[in-house]
C-alpha positions in Angstrom: 3.2 30.6 -6.3 3.9 26.9 -6.0 5.6 25.6 -2.9 8.8 23.6 -3.3 8.5 19.8 -3.6 9.4 17.9 -0.5 9.7 14.1 -0.6 11.1 12.7 2.6 10.9 9.1 1.3 10.1 7.3 -1.9 6.6 6.1 -2.5 5.3 3.9 -5.3 3.2 6.3 -7.4 2.8 7.0 -11.0 5.5 9.4 -11.8 3.5 11.0 -14.6 1.1 12.4 -12.1 1.9 16.1 -11.4 1.6 16.0 -7.6 3.6 16.6 -4.4 4.2 13.9 -1.8 4.7 16.0 1.3 5.9 14.6 4.6 5.5 10.9 3.6 6.5 8.8 6.6 8.6 11.5 8.4 6.6 11.4 11.6 6.2 7.6 11.5 10.0 7.2 11.3 10.6 9.7 14.1 8.1 7.9 16.3 9.9 4.6 16.0 6.8 2.6 15.0 7.6 -1.1 14.9 7.6 -2.7 11.4 5.1 -5.3 12.5 2.4 -2.7 12.6 2.9 -2.2 8.8 2.3 -5.8 7.9 -0.7 -6.7 5.7 -2.9 -9.2 7.4 -5.0 -10.3 4.5 -8.7 -11.1 4.8 -11.8 -9.6 3.1 -11.3 -5.9 2.6 -13.6 -3.5 4.4 -14.5 0.0 3.2 -16.2 2.8 5.1 -17.2 6.1 3.4 -17.9 9.1 5.7 -19.7 12.0 4.0 -19.4 15.3 5.7 -22.5 17.2 4.5 -22.4 21.0 4.4 -18.9 21.5 3.0 -16.0 21.2 5.5 -13.5 24.1 5.6 -10.3 22.3 4.4 -8.1 25.3 5.2 -9.1 24.8 8.8 -9.1 21.0 8.9 -5.7 20.9 7.1 -4.2 24.4 7.7 -1.5 25.2 5.1 0.4 27.2 7.7 3.5 27.3 5.4 1.7 29.3 2.7 2.5 33.0 3.3 -1.0 34.1 2.2 -2.9 31.8 4.6 -3.1 34.0 7.7 -3.9 37.2 5.8 -6.9 35.5 4.1 -8.3 33.3 7.0 -7.4 35.9 9.6 -8.8 35.0 13.1 -10.0 31.7 11.7 -6.5 30.7 10.7 -4.8 27.9 12.7 -1.4 28.9 14.0 1.8 27.1 13.1 2.9 24.1 15.1 4.6 25.0 18.4 2.3 28.0 18.9 -0.5 28.0 21.5 -3.4 26.0 20.0 -1.2 25.5 16.9 -1.6 23.0 14.1 -0.4 19.4 14.5 2.5 19.2 12.1 2.4 16.9 9.1 5.4 18.6 7.3 6.8 22.0 6.7 3.7 23.2 4.8 0.7 21.4 6.2 -0.7 20.5 9.6 -3.9 19.1 11.1 -6.4 21.1 13.1 -5.5 20.8 16.9 -8.8 18.9 17.4 -7.6 16.1 15.2 -5.4 14.3 17.8 -6.4 10.8 16.8 -5.9 11.5 13.1 -2.5 12.9 13.9 -1.7 9.6 15.7 -2.8 7.6 12.7 -0.6 9.7 10.4 2.4 9.1 12.7 1.5 5.3 12.6 1.4 5.3 8.8 -2.3 4.8 8.6 -3.5 8.2 7.3 -3.2 9.9 3.9 -4.2 13.5 3.7 -5.3 15.0 0.4 -5.4 18.7 -0.2 -6.5 21.0 -3.1 -8.9 18.2 -4.0 -12.5 18.4 -5.3 -15.1 16.7 -7.3 -15.7 18.0 -10.9 -18.5 20.3 -9.6 -17.9 24.0 -9.6 -21.2 25.8 -8.9 -21.2 25.8 -5.1 -24.7 24.4 -4.4 -24.8 21.9 -1.5 -27.5 19.8 -3.1 -25.9 19.6 -6.5 -22.4 19.3 -5.0 -23.5 16.3 -3.0 -25.1 14.7 -6.1 -21.8 15.0 -8.0 -19.9 13.6 -5.0 -22.2 10.6 -4.8 -23.1 9.9 -8.4 -19.5 9.9 -9.6 -20.3 11.9 -12.7 -19.2 15.3 -13.9 -22.6 16.9 -13.4 -25.4 16.6 -10.8 -28.0 15.0 -13.1 -27.8 12.1 -15.5 -27.8 9.1 -13.1 -30.2 7.8 -10.5 -27.6 5.5 -8.9 -24.3 6.1 -7.0 -20.8 5.2 -7.8 -20.4 3.0 -4.8 -23.5 0.9 -5.7 -22.1 0.5 -9.2 -18.8 -0.6 -7.7 -20.7 -3.0 -5.4 -22.2 -4.8 -8.4 -18.6 -5.4 -9.7 -17.0 -6.7 -6.5 -15.5 -10.2 -6.6 -18.0 -12.9 -5.8 -17.3 -16.1 -3.8 -18.3 -18.3 -1.0 -18.5 -16.7 2.4 -19.5 -13.3 1.1 -22.4 -11.7 3.0 -25.8 -11.5 1.3 -26.1 -7.8 2.2 -22.6 -6.5 1.3 -23.2 -2.8 2.0 -25.1 -0.8 4.7 -26.0 2.9 5.0 -26.1 4.0 8.6 -28.9 6.4 7.9 -32.7 6.7 7.9 -32.6 6.6 4.1 -30.2 5.1 1.6 -28.1 8.0 0.3 -27.5 8.4 -3.4 -24.0 7.0 -3.3 -25.4 3.6 -2.4 -28.6 3.7 -4.6 -28.8 1.4 -7.6 -29.3 -2.1 -8.8 -27.2 -3.8 -6.2 -29.1 -4.7 -3.0 -28.1 -2.7 0.1 -29.6 -2.2 3.6 -30.0 0.8 5.9 -29.8 1.0 9.6 -30.2 4.0 11.9 -29.6 4.5 15.7 -32.8 4.9 17.6 -32.1 8.5 18.6 -32.8 10.5 15.4 -32.8 14.3 15.1 -36.1 16.1 14.8 -34.6 18.6 12.3 -34.9 17.6 8.6 -31.3 17.8 7.4 -32.3 17.8 3.8 -34.5 20.8 4.4 -31.7 22.6 6.1 -29.4 21.8 3.2 -31.8 23.3 0.8 -32.3 26.4 2.9 -28.6 26.8 3.2 -28.4 26.8 -0.6 -31.2 29.3 -0.9 -29.5 31.7 1.6 -25.9 31.0 0.6 -25.4 34.3 -1.3 -26.8 36.5 1.5 -24.4 36.9 4.4 -27.1 38.1 6.8 -29.6 35.3 6.1 -26.8 32.7 6.1 -25.7 33.8 9.5 -29.2 33.8 10.9 -29.8 30.3 9.6 -26.6 29.0 11.1 -27.3 30.6 14.5 -30.8 29.2 14.4 -29.6 25.6 13.8 -27.1 25.8 16.6 -29.7 27.2 19.0 -32.2 24.5 17.9 -29.7 21.8 18.6 -29.0 23.2 22.1 -32.5 24.1 23.1 -34.6 21.4 21.6 -36.2 19.2 24.3 -36.2 19.5 28.1 -33.7 21.4 30.2 -32.2 18.1 31.1 -31.8 17.2 27.4 -30.3 20.6 26.7 -27.8 20.1 29.5 -26.8 16.7 28.1 -26.4 18.2 24.6 -24.2 21.0 25.9 -22.1 18.5 27.9 -21.8 16.3 24.8 -20.6 19.3 22.8 -17.9 20.1 25.4 -16.8 16.5 24.9 -16.7 16.9 21.1 -19.9 15.1 20.2 -22.3 17.7 19.0 -24.1 15.2 16.7 -24.8 11.5 16.3 -21.6 10.7 14.5 -20.1 8.7 17.4 -23.2 6.6 17.8 -23.4 6.0 14.0 -19.7 5.0 13.9 -20.2 2.5 16.7 -23.2 1.0 14.9 -21.3 0.7 11.7 -18.5 -1.1 13.5 -20.8 -3.5 15.2 -22.6 -4.4 12.0 -19.4 -5.0 10.1 -18.0 -7.2 12.9 -21.2 -9.3 13.2 -21.3 -12.7 11.6 -22.0 -12.3 7.9 -21.8 -8.5 8.4 -21.5 -6.1 5.5 -18.1 -5.3 3.9 -19.0 -1.7 3.0 -20.6 1.0 5.2 -21.6 4.6 4.5 -21.8 7.2 7.3 -23.3 10.7 7.0 -22.4 13.6 9.3 -24.2 16.9 8.9 -23.4 20.4 10.2 -20.3 21.5 8.3 -21.8 24.6 6.7 -20.0 27.3 8.7 -21.2 30.6 7.2 -21.1 32.4 10.6 -19.1 32.2 13.8 -16.9 29.4 12.6 -14.2 29.8 15.1 -10.5 28.9 14.8 -8.6 26.5 17.1 -11.7 26.7 19.3 -15.3 27.3 18.6 -18.1 25.6 16.6 -16.0 24.0 13.9 -13.4 22.9 16.4 -16.0 21.1 18.4 -17.3 19.3 15.4 -13.8 18.3 14.3 -13.2 16.9 17.7 -16.4 15.0 17.5 -15.4 13.6 14.1 -12.0 12.7 15.4 -13.5 10.8 18.3 -16.0 9.1 16.0 -13.3 7.8 13.8 -11.5 6.4 16.8 -14.7 4.8 17.9 -15.0 3.2 14.5 -11.4 1.9 14.6 -11.8 0.6 18.1 -15.1 -1.1 17.3 -13.8 -2.8 14.2 -11.0 -4.3 16.3 -9.5 -7.3 14.3 -11.0 -6.0 11.1 -9.1 -2.7 11.2 -6.0 -4.1 9.5 -8.1 -4.8 6.4 -10.1 -1.6 6.5 -9.9 1.7 4.6 -12.0 4.7 5.6 -12.7 7.6 3.1 -13.7 10.9 4.6 -15.0 13.4 2.0 -17.2 16.5 1.6 -19.0 18.1 -1.3 -16.6 21.1 -1.7 -14.4 23.4 0.3 -14.9 26.9 1.5 -13.7 30.3 0.6 -10.0 31.2 1.3 -11.0 34.5 2.9 -13.1 35.0 6.0 -16.5 36.6 5.4 -18.3 39.4 7.2 -20.0 37.1 9.7 -16.8 35.5 11.0 -17.3 32.4 8.9 -16.5 31.1 5.4 -18.7 30.7 2.3 -19.1 28.0 -0.3 -15.9 27.4 -2.1 -14.3 24.7 -4.3 -11.0 23.1 -3.4 -10.8 21.4 -0.1 -9.4 18.3 1.7 -10.1 14.6 2.1 -8.8 11.8 4.2 -8.0 8.1 3.8 -7.2 6.1 6.9 -7.2 2.6 8.1 -5.0 -0.4 8.8 -5.0 -1.2 5.1 -3.8 2.3 4.1 -0.2 3.1 3.2 -0.3 6.3 5.2 2.1 9.0 6.4 1.5 10.9 3.2 0.2 14.3 2.3 -0.7 14.4 -1.3 -1.2 17.8 -2.7 -0.2 19.6 -5.9 -0.5 22.8 -4.0 -1.5 25.8 -6.1 -0.9 28.4 -3.4 -3.3 31.0 -1.9 -1.9 34.1 -3.6 -4.3 36.4 -5.5 -3.4 35.0 -8.9 -3.6 31.4 -7.7 -7.1 31.5 -6.4 -10.0 30.2 -8.4 -12.4 33.0 -9.3 -10.3 35.2 -6.9 -11.9 33.5 -3.9 -11.4 29.7 -3.7 -8.5 27.3 -3.3 -8.0 25.9 -6.8 -8.4 22.1 -7.0 -5.6 20.2 -8.6 -6.8 16.7 -7.8 -10.1 15.0 -8.8 -11.7 13.1 -6.0 -12.5 10.4 -8.4 -8.8 9.6 -8.7 -8.8 8.8 -5.0 -12.1 6.8 -5.3 -10.7 4.8 -8.2 -7.5 4.0 -6.4 -9.3 2.7 -3.3 -11.7 0.6 -5.4 -8.9 -0.8 -7.6 -6.2 -1.4 -5.0 -8.3 -2.2 -2.0 -11.7 -3.6 -3.2 -10.2 -5.2 -6.4 -12.6 -3.7 -8.9 -10.9 -4.0 -12.3 -9.8 -0.9 -14.2 -12.1 -1.4 -17.2 -15.1 -1.5 -14.9 -14.0 1.6 -13.1 -13.6 3.5 -16.4 -16.7 2.3 -18.2 -19.3 1.5 -15.6 -18.4 3.1 -12.2 -17.1 6.5 -13.4 -18.1 6.6 -17.1 -17.0 10.2 -17.8 -13.8 10.4 -15.8 -11.0 9.8 -18.4 -9.1 12.7 -17.0 -9.2 11.4 -13.5 -6.5 8.7 -13.5 -6.4 6.6 -10.3 -3.6 7.3 -7.9 -1.3 4.6 -6.9 0.3 3.4 -3.7 -2.5 4.3 -1.3 -3.1 0.7 -0.1 -0.7 -1.7 1.4 0.4 -4.6 -0.8 
């Protein structure tokens, strides 16, 4: 069943879009945030795209605690309602944030975070490799283009004096598909790089995705490898970092992105990749493996914002993943590949304090294929909105060149401050 529409305050959006605006600005108003913080400061816009590889569980990251079917499906993985021990951080009467997302919750209250739920790319077949291709190529299928939507958008950005020569950077050993194409980009990587081939792990995860036993063993092996690789001293440092919420390199990568963008003639666009979101086994709820990773992501986003400093008011950060995960817990205390999930847009340039979700519900008749959250919003509608309102790529270019087969994905409105 559909949950009732709640609109705490008006928002300039296209009224023909069938969507709910839940909790817009309620926490910001109650926090008494000064109006000065909402002023648009101008300047060259900055865009950061964070790709969470492995498929984040959106029902954990943005728990729909107000949906009566949530707890019965997610069981011990479900996040309790706000006010409970280790409960969700309230966004409105239906949705919250995972308790590890303390910084994101602050940004929501400050009017700098939009949360999207029941969102997905056009892809429906639950393969990591193909799902990431669709996420990055901007098309409706995983093949058909060797370039990415952000590179195509890069070629269409306004030109002018003072623009950097290298306008986009991938903080990665290799340029990901989203930034490949005719427009010139650069790649940078922190010196400390993992020994594990993340692409190989992604392919293995796809291979084992339909076998609970093998999926669980692969997940456990990866976690063991990350803890035990190297000397005892290295392992101790890794375990200490995990307790602090930094189980991977995301914090260091975010810091590098901020430093590059703040440097003289630095890039306007950065892409960050964070692996390890494939939680087939021992996912945990308010605490556990996923909670630790979410805390690491939360701290990395704060590191990015702090590092950007004076550029933050003109920055938008997109956080996306290839698809969501199953609504029900599996036999190995995890979740399997799903469809609908969540996404985030934050930054000083963002008109935040909004949860945007045409929520389909989690009842048996509402689930996609009797297992997944049904997506009701195309991620490309979010991408188009950010490229249009924030990066000033014109609508014709978005429709014909950047997202050529996306006529059904109309850009959202009102996501960026005027």
